[in-house]
C-alpha positions in Angstrom: -11.3 -12.2 3.8 -13.0 -13.1 0.8 -13.5 -16.4 -0.9 -10.2 -17.9 0.9 -11.9 -17.8 4.2 -8.2 -16.5 5.6 -8.1 -15.1 8.3 -6.5 -10.8 8.5 -3.2 -11.5 11.5 -2.6 -14.1 9.1 -2.5 -12.1 6.1 -1.2 -8.9 8.5 2.2 -11.3 9.3 2.6 -12.8 6.1 2.5 -9.4 4.0 3.6 -6.5 6.5 0.4 -5.0 5.9 -0.8 -4.1 9.6 -4.6 -5.8 11.1 -6.0 -1.7 11.2 -5.2 -1.5 7.1 -6.4 -4.8 6.5 -10.0 -4.9 8.4 -10.6 -0.8 6.5 -9.8 -2.6 3.2 -12.2 -5.4 3.6 -14.6 -3.5 5.4 -14.7 -1.1 2.0 -13.9 2.1 4.4 -10.6 2.4 3.3 -9.7 6.0 2.7 -7.4 5.5 0.2 -5.6 2.9 -0.7 -2.0 1.9 -1.3 -0.6 0.9 -4.4 1.7 -0.7 -2.7 -0.3 -2.1 0.0 -3.0 -3.4 -3.2 0.3 -5.4 -4.8 1.7 -7.0 -1.4 -1.9 -8.5 -1.3 -2.0 -9.7 -5.1 1.3 -11.5 -4.8 -0.8 -13.0 -1.7 -3.7 -13.8 -3.3 -2.5 -14.9 -6.9 -4.0 -12.2 -8.8 -3.0 -9.1 -10.6 -4.1 -5.5 -10.5 -5.6 -4.1 -13.7 -5.2 -0.3 -14.2 -7.1 1.6 -16.8 
């Protein structure tokens, strides 16, 4: 997944997100984005979501 070269299965277990959802996010084919899921990913990757 991205720059850190981690496996989707590892992120799924660390964030309690499904592998299917993470795959859709990675391939940018997700139909909708769940803010709770994005928040968990931001916590995992130590980033912040900035809404304009």
